[in-house]
C-alpha positions, -999 to +999 in steps of 0.1 A: +429-876-596+413-905-565+381-902-547+367-870-569+370-889-600+349-922-582+320-898-573+323-881-606+327-895-640+370-894-660+355-872-681+341-849-663+371-846-638+394-843-674+371-815-688+373-795-651+410-801-651+412-786-689+391-755-680+412-747-648+441-752-671+430-731-696+421-705-670+455-706-653+470-698-689+448-671-693+459-654-659+493-658-666+497-643-698+474-613-688+496-604-657+531-608-677+509-582-698+501-561-671+540-559-662+554-555-687+527-526-699+536-513-663+572-516-672+577-499-709+561-467-693 
């Protein structure tokens, strides 16, 4: 994580990464459900 982790605490960085990862997973599931609904109809 480099210089950003040096400026902030590691717990803050890991929390930020966890939030970003969860957001990506949610977006991926939303996109998948939207595409499958379009294909079904």
